[in-house]
FIGUKE-587896 format. One line per 3 residues: number of its first residue (from 1); their letters; for each residue x, y, z of C-alpha. Coordinates in nm, 2 decimals. Each point is the difference from the previous one (the first is absolute). Example, Ala and Ser with C-alpha at 12.3 -4.5 7.8 and 13.67 -1.06 7.14 Angstrom:
BEGIN
1	as	1.23 -0.45 0.78  0.14 0.34 -0.07
END
This chain:
BEGIN
1	xxx	1.85 0.80 3.32  0.25 0.02 -0.28  0.07 -0.38 0.04
4	xxx	-0.35 -0.06 -0.05  -0.03 0.22 -0.32  0.30 -0.15 -0.16
7	xxx	-0.15 -0.35 0.03  -0.32 0.11 -0.17  0.21 0.19 -0.27
10	xxx	0.18 -0.31 -0.09  -0.34 -0.24 0.01  -0.15 0.28 -0.26
13	xxx	0.33 0.06 -0.23  0.12 -0.36 -0.07  0.29 -0.13 0.02
16	xxx	0.30 0.03 -0.26  0.02 -0.20 -0.30  0.20 -0.09 -0.27
19	xxx	-0.07 0.28 -0.18  0.10 0.24 0.30  -0.35 0.12 0.05
22	xxx	-0.21 -0.02 0.33  -0.35 -0.02 -0.22  -0.30 0.05 0.24
25	xxx	-0.20 -0.32 0.03  -0.31 0.23 0.01  0.08 0.02 -0.35
28	xxx	-0.04 -0.34 -0.12  -0.16 -0.22 0.31  -0.37 0.13 -0.06
31	xxx	0.04 -0.03 -0.38  0.18 -0.35 0.01  -0.28 -0.14 0.27
34	xxx	-0.27 0.15 -0.20  0.10 -0.17 -0.30  0.02 -0.32 0.15
37	xxx	-0.35 -0.02 0.10  -0.20 0.09 -0.33  0.13 -0.30 -0.22
40	xxx	-0.11 -0.24 0.24  -0.32 0.16 0.07  -0.08 0.04 -0.37
43	xxx	0.08 -0.37 -0.08  -0.15 -0.17 0.31  -0.32 0.20 0.03
46	xxx	-0.08 0.33 -0.27  0.04 -0.31 -0.26  -0.27 -0.18 0.14
49	xxx	-0.25 0.36 -0.03  0.12 0.07 -0.32  -0.06 -0.35 -0.16
52	xxx	-0.37 -0.04 0.21  -0.06 0.34 -0.18  0.09 -0.12 -0.33
55	xxx	-0.26 -0.28 0.03  0.22 -0.32 0.09  -0.11 -0.29 0.18
58	xxx	0.08 -0.03 0.40  0.15 -0.33 -0.05  0.23 0.10 -0.29
61	xxx	0.11 0.32 0.20  0.06 -0.18 0.30  0.20 -0.24 -0.15
64	xxx	0.22 0.26 -0.19  0.05 0.22 0.24  0.09 -0.24 0.25
67	xxx	0.28 -0.15 -0.22  0.15 0.34 0.00  0.11 -0.06 0.39
70	xxx	0.29 -0.25 -0.15  0.25 0.23 -0.04  0.00 0.11 0.38
73	xxx	-0.05 -0.41 0.05  0.33 -0.05 -0.19  0.20 0.33 0.11
76	xxx	0.26 -0.11 0.22  0.08 -0.28 -0.27  0.17 0.34 -0.23
79	xxx	0.05 0.24 0.34  0.38 -0.15 -0.05  0.00 0.09 -0.39
82	xxx	-0.07 0.37 0.13  0.28 -0.04 0.27  0.24 -0.15 -0.26
85	xxx	-0.04 0.25 -0.31  0.05 0.35 0.01  -0.12 0.26 0.31
88	xxx	-0.33 0.07 0.16  -0.03 0.29 -0.12  -0.01 -0.08 -0.35
91	xxx	-0.24 -0.27 0.08  -0.22 0.25 0.12  0.01 0.22 -0.30
94	xxx	0.00 -0.24 -0.25  -0.34 -0.18 0.17  -0.15 0.35 0.03
97	xxx	0.04 0.07 -0.36  -0.12 -0.31 -0.11  -0.31 0.04 0.22
100	xxx	-0.05 0.35 -0.19  -0.02 -0.22 -0.33  -0.20 -0.27 0.17
103	xxx	-0.28 0.23 0.10  0.03 0.19 -0.36  -0.02 -0.31 -0.18
106	xxx	-0.32 -0.10 0.21  -0.19 0.31 -0.09  0.11 -0.04 -0.36
109	xxx	-0.17 -0.35 -0.03  -0.30 0.04 0.21  -0.18 0.08 -0.29
112	xxx	0.12 -0.28 -0.24  -0.20 -0.26 -0.10  0.18 -0.26 0.19
115	xxx	0.07 0.25 0.31  0.00 -0.29 0.26  0.32 -0.20 -0.15
118	xxx	0.19 0.29 -0.05  -0.08 0.18 0.34  0.05 -0.31 0.16
121	xxx	0.34 -0.02 -0.14  0.08 0.37 0.10  -0.10 -0.06 0.34
124	xxx	0.21 -0.34 0.02  0.29 0.23 -0.10  -0.09 0.25 0.26
127	xxx	-0.07 -0.28 0.26  0.35 -0.13 -0.04  0.16 0.36 -0.04
130	xxx	-0.18 0.11 0.34  0.15 -0.31 0.20  0.33 0.08 -0.12
133	xxx	-0.02 0.37 0.07  -0.12 -0.10 0.37  0.33 -0.21 0.03
136	xxx	0.24 0.26 -0.12  -0.20 0.30 0.20  0.02 -0.22 0.33
139	xxx	0.34 -0.06 -0.03  0.10 0.36 -0.12  -0.18 0.15 0.32
142	xxx	0.24 -0.18 0.21  0.30 0.11 -0.23  -0.06 0.34 -0.01
145	xxx	-0.09 0.07 0.37  0.18 -0.01 0.34  -0.20 -0.25 0.25
148	xxx	-0.13 0.30 0.20  -0.11 0.13 -0.34  -0.19 -0.31 -0.10
151	xxx	-0.15 -0.02 0.35  -0.12 0.39 -0.05  -0.15 -0.04 -0.34
154	xxx	-0.14 -0.37 0.05  -0.33 0.21 0.09  0.02 0.24 -0.30
157	xxx	0.05 -0.29 -0.27  -0.31 -0.15 0.18  -0.21 0.30 -0.03
160	xxx	0.08 0.08 -0.35  -0.07 -0.39 -0.09  -0.33 0.02 0.14
163	xxx	-0.06 0.37 -0.19  0.06 -0.16 -0.33  -0.22 -0.28 0.13
166	xxx	-0.26 0.23 0.00  0.06 0.18 -0.28  0.03 -0.35 -0.20
169	xxx	-0.33 -0.14 0.14  -0.22 0.31 0.08  0.11 0.26 -0.23
172	xxx	0.08 -0.17 -0.33  -0.35 -0.16 -0.01  -0.13 0.30 0.09
175	xxx	0.14 0.21 -0.31  -0.06 -0.30 -0.21  -0.42 0.01 0.12
178	xxx	-0.01 0.33 -0.06  0.16 0.00 -0.34  -0.28 -0.28 -0.09
181	xxx	-0.28 0.20 0.12  0.07 0.30 -0.26  0.09 -0.21 -0.29
184	xxx	-0.16 -0.26 -0.24  -0.34 0.05 -0.09  -0.18 0.34 0.00
187	xxx	-0.14 0.10 0.30  -0.33 0.05 0.07  -0.16 0.30 0.25
190	xxx	-0.29 -0.05 0.19  -0.15 0.32 0.17  -0.21 -0.07 0.30
193	xxx	-0.22 0.26 0.14  -0.18 0.03 0.35  -0.30 0.23 -0.06
196	xxx	-0.32 0.13 0.22  -0.27 -0.02 -0.24  -0.12 -0.32 -0.16
199	xxx	-0.11 0.16 -0.31  0.36 0.05 -0.12  0.00 -0.36 -0.02
202	xxx	0.00 -0.15 -0.36  0.01 -0.38 -0.06  0.31 -0.09 -0.19
205	xxx	0.00 -0.13 -0.35  0.27 -0.22 -0.11  0.11 0.07 -0.35
208	xxx	0.07 -0.25 -0.27  0.36 -0.06 -0.05  0.14 0.06 -0.35
211	xxx	0.25 -0.28 -0.14  0.31 0.03 0.07  0.34 -0.19 -0.02
214	xxx	0.13 0.18 0.29  -0.06 -0.16 0.34  -0.18 0.23 0.26
217	xxx	-0.13 0.02 0.33  -0.37 0.01 0.02  -0.14 0.19 0.32
220	xxx	-0.38 0.06 0.06  -0.13 0.20 0.11  0.24 0.29 -0.04
223	xxx	-0.21 0.30 0.14  -0.15 -0.09 0.31  -0.22 0.24 0.24
226	xxx	-0.08 -0.07 0.34  -0.22 0.10 0.27  0.11 -0.03 0.38
229	xxx	0.00 -0.39 0.10  -0.02 -0.11 -0.36  0.24 -0.20 -0.21
232	xxx	0.02 -0.13 -0.31  0.23 -0.30 -0.19  0.22 0.08 -0.22
235	xxx	0.09 -0.30 -0.27  0.32 -0.08 -0.15  0.13 -0.23 -0.28
238	xxx	0.20 0.04 -0.34  -0.09 0.05 -0.38  0.20 -0.31 -0.11
241	xxx	0.15 -0.31 0.10  0.36 -0.04 0.13  0.25 -0.23 -0.18
244	xxx	0.06 -0.35 0.12  0.15 0.02 0.33  -0.02 0.41 0.02
247	xxx	-0.13 0.14 0.30  -0.11 0.35 0.03  0.01 0.15 0.34
250	xxx	-0.30 0.27 0.05  0.05 0.26 0.27  -0.28 0.19 0.12
253	xxx	0.08 0.32 0.24  -0.08 0.31 0.17  0.17 0.27 -0.24
256	xxx	-0.12 0.31 0.16  -0.28 0.21 0.16  -0.17 -0.10 0.34
259	xxx	0.06 -0.29 0.08  -0.19 0.01 0.35  -0.34 0.09 -0.17
262	xxx	0.06 -0.24 -0.27  0.14 -0.34 0.09  0.12 -0.32 -0.19
265	xxx	-0.13 -0.36 0.12  0.09 -0.29 -0.15  -0.27 -0.25 0.21
268	xxx	-0.35 0.03 -0.11  -0.27 0.14 0.23  -0.13 -0.31 0.10
271	xxx	0.30 -0.11 0.16  -0.02 -0.13 0.36  0.27 0.23 0.23
274	xxx	0.17 0.28 -0.04  0.07 0.15 -0.39  0.34 0.20 0.05
277	xxx	0.08 0.26 -0.28  0.26 -0.03 -0.23  0.23 0.22 -0.20
280	xxx	0.11 -0.23 -0.25  -0.14 -0.34 -0.15  0.15 -0.21 -0.25
283	xxx	-0.15 -0.30 -0.21  0.17 -0.22 -0.23  -0.13 -0.08 -0.35
286	xxx	0.06 -0.31 -0.23  -0.10 -0.16 -0.30  -0.22 -0.19 0.20
289	xxx	-0.22 0.33 0.21  0.10 0.28 -0.22  -0.37 0.06 -0.06
292	xxx	-0.12 -0.08 0.34  -0.06 0.36 0.20  0.16 0.05 0.30
295	xxx	-0.21 0.20 0.23  0.11 0.28 0.28  -0.24 0.22 0.14
298	xxx	0.04 0.38 0.06  -0.20 0.16 0.29  -0.09 0.33 0.12
301	xxx	0.03 0.06 0.40  -0.33 0.03 0.15  0.13 0.28 0.19
304	xxx	0.06 0.21 -0.29  -0.15 0.36 0.02  0.09 0.14 -0.28
307	xxx	0.10 -0.09 -0.31  0.35 -0.15 -0.10  0.17 -0.19 -0.32
310	xxx	0.28 -0.25 -0.03  0.19 -0.15 -0.31  0.09 -0.35 -0.01
313	xxx	0.21 -0.18 -0.27  0.01 -0.35 -0.13  0.35 -0.03 -0.15
316	xxx	0.20 -0.33 -0.11  0.37 0.01 -0.01  0.27 -0.15 -0.22
319	xxx	0.16 -0.22 0.20  0.30 -0.10 -0.22  0.05 0.36 -0.05
322	xxx	0.00 0.11 0.36  0.25 -0.30 0.09  0.23 0.12 -0.27
325	xxx	0.01 0.37 0.12  0.03 -0.13 0.38  0.31 -0.24 -0.12
328	xxx	0.17 0.27 -0.18  -0.02 0.24 0.27  0.19 -0.28 0.25
331	xxx	0.25 -0.06 -0.30  0.11 0.37 0.00  0.02 -0.02 0.38
334	xxx	0.26 -0.29 -0.01  0.17 0.19 -0.26  0.03 0.27 0.22
337	xxx	0.11 -0.19 0.25  0.29 -0.17 -0.18  0.15 0.36 -0.12
340	xxx	-0.04 0.14 0.36  0.19 -0.30 0.16  0.26 0.04 -0.27
343	xxx	0.10 0.31 0.16  -0.08 -0.04 0.35  0.07 -0.35 0.09
346	xxx	0.34 -0.02 0.14  0.27 -0.24 -0.04  0.08 -0.17 0.31
349	xxx	0.34 -0.12 0.03  -0.09 -0.38 0.10  -0.24 -0.02 -0.32
352	xxx	0.23 -0.24 -0.21  -0.09 -0.29 -0.19  0.09 -0.33 0.16
355	xxx	0.19 -0.14 -0.33  0.21 0.34 0.06  0.09 -0.12 0.38
358	xxx	0.09 -0.34 -0.10  0.33 -0.15 -0.07  0.05 -0.08 -0.37
361	xxx	-0.03 -0.39 0.10  -0.31 0.04 0.13  -0.32 -0.01 -0.28
364	xxx	-0.37 0.06 0.02  -0.06 -0.35 -0.04  0.25 -0.08 0.31
367	xxx	-0.22 0.25 0.16  -0.31 -0.19 -0.07  0.15 -0.36 0.07
370	xxx	0.08 0.11 0.37  -0.11 0.31 0.20  -0.34 0.03 -0.24
373	xxx	-0.11 -0.37 0.08  0.11 0.02 0.37  -0.23 0.29 0.09
376	xxx	-0.33 -0.21 -0.11  0.15 -0.32 0.14  0.04 0.16 0.33
379	xxx	-0.36 0.14 0.01  -0.12 -0.34 -0.06  0.17 -0.16 0.29
382	xxx	-0.18 0.22 0.26  -0.15 -0.13 0.28  -0.39 -0.07 -0.02
385	xxx	0.02 0.05 -0.36  -0.34 -0.16 -0.07  -0.20 0.24 0.18
388	xxx	0.19 0.28 -0.13  -0.06 -0.10 -0.36  -0.37 -0.02 0.09
391	xxx	-0.07 0.29 0.18  0.19 0.26 -0.26  -0.20 -0.21 -0.31
394	xxx	-0.34 0.02 0.14  -0.03 0.26 0.27  -0.11 0.22 -0.27
397	xxx	-0.22 -0.30 -0.19  -0.32 0.19 0.07  0.12 0.38 -0.10
400	xxx	0.15 -0.13 -0.29  -0.29 -0.10 -0.15  -0.24 0.30 0.14
403	xxx	0.27 0.25 -0.16  -0.03 -0.11 -0.36  -0.40 0.01 0.01
406	xxx	-0.06 0.33 0.22  0.05 0.22 -0.28  -0.21 -0.18 -0.24
409	xxx	-0.30 -0.08 0.27  0.02 0.41 0.04  0.01 0.05 -0.38
412	xxx	-0.28 -0.27 -0.14  -0.34 0.14 -0.05  -0.28 -0.13 0.29
415	xxx	-0.12 -0.23 -0.27  0.32 -0.22 0.04  0.00 0.03 0.37
418	xxx	0.26 0.29 0.02  -0.05 0.33 0.15  -0.04 0.19 -0.35
421	xxx	0.28 0.30 0.13  0.16 0.20 -0.23  0.39 -0.01 -0.08
424	xxx	0.03 0.32 0.18  -0.20 -0.12 0.28  0.23 -0.29 0.02
427	xxx	0.28 0.23 0.03  -0.15 0.16 0.29  -0.11 -0.30 0.17
430	xxx	0.26 -0.29 -0.05  0.30 0.22 -0.07  -0.03 0.30 0.20
433	xxx	-0.24 -0.08 0.32  0.12 -0.36 0.00  0.35 0.09 -0.03
436	xxx	-0.03 0.25 0.27  -0.16 -0.30 0.24  0.32 -0.21 -0.10
439	xxx	0.27 0.26 0.08  -0.21 0.08 0.35  0.01 -0.41 0.08
442	xxx	0.34 -0.04 -0.06  0.10 0.29 0.24  -0.19 -0.14 0.26
445	xxx	0.11 -0.35 -0.10  0.34 0.14 0.06  -0.08 0.15 0.35
448	xxx	-0.15 -0.32 0.09  0.24 -0.23 -0.07  0.29 0.22 0.17
451	xxx	-0.18 0.02 0.33  -0.14 -0.36 0.02  0.23 -0.21 -0.24
454	xxx	-0.05 -0.23 -0.31  -0.11 -0.31 0.19  -0.32 0.16 0.19
457	xxx	-0.07 0.23 -0.29  0.00 -0.33 -0.30  -0.39 -0.10 0.10
460	xxx	-0.13 0.36 0.03  0.14 0.12 -0.33  -0.09 -0.32 -0.17
463	xxx	-0.37 0.08 0.14  0.01 0.38 -0.12  0.17 -0.10 -0.34
466	xxx	-0.28 -0.27 -0.08  -0.32 0.09 0.21  -0.06 0.30 -0.23
469	xxx	-0.09 -0.20 -0.28  -0.33 -0.03 0.08  -0.06 0.34 -0.07
472	xxx	0.01 -0.14 -0.37  -0.26 -0.25 0.06  -0.22 0.26 0.15
475	xxx	0.09 0.26 -0.32  -0.09 -0.36 -0.25  -0.32 -0.06 0.18
478	xxx	-0.14 0.36 0.07  0.15 0.20 -0.31  -0.04 0.33 0.22
481	xxx	-0.08 0.31 -0.21  0.18 0.22 0.27  0.32 0.10 -0.11
484	xxx	0.08 0.06 0.35  -0.04 -0.33 0.13  0.17 -0.17 -0.27
487	xxx	0.32 0.23 0.05  -0.03 -0.10 0.38  0.01 -0.36 -0.06
490	xxx	0.29 0.04 -0.23  0.20 0.23 0.26  -0.09 -0.24 0.30
493	xxx	0.14 -0.30 -0.25  0.30 0.16 -0.10  0.09 0.14 0.37
496	xxx	-0.05 -0.38 0.12  0.26 -0.09 -0.32  0.24 0.28 0.08
499	xxx	0.00 -0.10 0.38  0.02 -0.41 -0.03  0.27 0.05 -0.29
502	xxx	0.29 0.16 0.23  -0.01 -0.30 0.20  0.03 -0.20 -0.31
505	xxx	0.35 0.23 -0.06  0.14 -0.04 0.32  -0.05 -0.38 -0.02
508	xxx	0.22 0.04 -0.32  0.27 0.17 0.15  -0.02 -0.24 0.28
511	xxx	0.06 -0.24 -0.25  0.34 0.19 -0.13  0.16 -0.01 0.31
514	xxx	0.35 -0.13 -0.02  0.26 -0.05 -0.27  -0.10 0.19 -0.38
517	xxx	-0.28 0.19 0.16  -0.09 0.19 -0.29  0.01 -0.27 -0.25
520	xxx	-0.23 -0.20 0.24  -0.25 0.28 0.07  0.01 0.00 -0.38
523	xxx	-0.09 -0.40 -0.07  -0.28 0.10 0.25  -0.12 0.26 -0.18
526	xxx	0.00 -0.22 -0.32  -0.18 -0.27 0.20  -0.27 0.30 0.08
529	xxx	-0.06 0.07 -0.36  -0.04 -0.36 -0.09  -0.26 -0.03 0.26
532	xxx	-0.16 0.29 -0.19  0.03 -0.13 -0.32  -0.13 -0.34 0.01
535	xxx	-0.35 0.03 0.16  -0.06 0.33 -0.19  0.07 -0.14 -0.35
538	xxx	-0.32 -0.27 0.08  -0.22 0.27 0.22  -0.15 0.14 -0.35
541	xxx	-0.12 -0.33 -0.07  -0.13 -0.10 0.33  -0.17 0.35 -0.01
544	xxx	-0.20 -0.06 -0.34  -0.10 -0.36 0.10  -0.13 0.14 0.36
547	xxx	-0.11 0.33 -0.08  0.14 0.30 0.22  -0.23 -0.04 0.34
550	xxx	0.10 -0.40 0.03  0.39 0.08 -0.12  0.01 0.21 0.26
553	xxx	-0.12 -0.25 0.27  0.23 -0.23 -0.17  0.30 0.28 0.09
556	xxx	-0.14 -0.01 0.36  0.03 -0.36 0.01  0.35 0.03 -0.15
559	xxx	0.13 0.20 0.31  0.00 -0.34 0.22  0.39 -0.07 -0.13
562	xxx	0.14 0.29 0.16  -0.15 -0.05 0.35  0.07 -0.41 -0.01
565	xxx	0.39 0.06 -0.05  0.05 0.23 0.27  0.03 -0.24 0.31
568	xxx	0.25 -0.18 -0.22  0.26 0.32 -0.03  0.26 0.04 0.22
571	xxx	0.06 0.38 0.12  0.20 0.14 0.29  -0.26 0.18 0.25
574	xxx	0.24 0.31 -0.03  0.04 0.02 -0.34  -0.12 0.32 -0.16
577	xxx	-0.03 0.21 0.34  0.17 0.31 0.06  0.27 0.00 0.24
580	xxx	-0.10 0.15 0.31  0.20 0.29 0.12  0.23 -0.02 0.30
END
């Protein structure tokens, strides 16, 4: 019993470092791995949501943000630089502080005239910084912990990485969306009453608007009285034409009161089929449709037995301001991380630069001429290399295109073929429910692999990853109003992606077997990033050419290569199986 307690204490205490301290891994592992995920998620996914909010085209967004994969594609080329110069600890501290500066730079530039060029410059620096941090963090983890501690804390690392993913893809867009709904144009309140006597109903009269330089939201009527079972249309437009390229998002939502007696609907009364209740409805106005009234309906429940009232609001967010505040908050978080780690990251004895360990005759140039190139050469001498490269590059050929257009599709107005969700709703749907589905799929995928092995699971995992793409075809065709249906489809698709991706990860481990395991695995991750970058760059152009519905059909056809390559791969039937207990 005493022996067990001592073992647990040694795991949680940490090992003696170069300064003579034993710093608990709990002081830095959660924060270090939380900080690892956020920049990647911001660069790859949240940037897409932000640029879509700012009114950029799908083609430009997909091409520009897909190029940001390049640092991860090239990561293995400069990983020796991280090993050669300075310590992993210093690299971690410097890159975290640089990340804080990049987030602050994006926050400052997002409201400037040339915001796209300026913010993309900071995203590029952030991408290289994040990739470098990943190299240093992975190496530091192995240097600062014993082998038993590494095994014990691997689940903790994964947990906090996933929590960071939920924060980045869920909480951050929700914060931006909430700021958008409470800033911008002056809000307009609409009072709706459910009454019992018809004599209190008065026909609304639309007032003549006074000339104004200021853009306003026009809502008519603003005072509504309804008998049980009645409903009234509410028209929404703008008083002034937005500027060229400017998009004004107006959100109509339930604010307070009795939302059971008075309900908001987006579909007109003559709609065939169900008309779901809404809590929030969004419309996008541009210089082309600013004076074309968008319509919602407020209905009084036919079962009402007594008077009731509700307040609805029409608001228009200040989109640049919302992202400025959001990125400043992330910059503050990373500044805190960097200062925290100055005091709580240990100083591993083995954490020294390669330059300090080499002889005087050995140079950085000679290192590159010998060991560095041998790592690459040995990888490309692997048996059955052609199918391996094909699989690594094309297994996610469909997903790499879908992932770049999923958020724009959710955000785009229904007139453009999208689903018309608000930024906050996308944060809930794609960032929270989708990420939870992704995590659950990954966990179940790990269980399946450990029981049946990689070879038996490969086809089923490819099916799980690709078959749910057809749900986006359904969403684009039907454009369901039900938020529950939308969330269910996104959750199922992301669950399948998480389940199928575990097989891909294990295959990369298989490819890395032999000498130079860590380096060969890094090369596999670079090829994976390349397979995401190239199709993603052209996905926006294809989508604008085909439209959302046909684009998602194309995505389903693009899944064929991931199935076609499977029979050419050589996989040991026992690889990945959990060892049976004697």
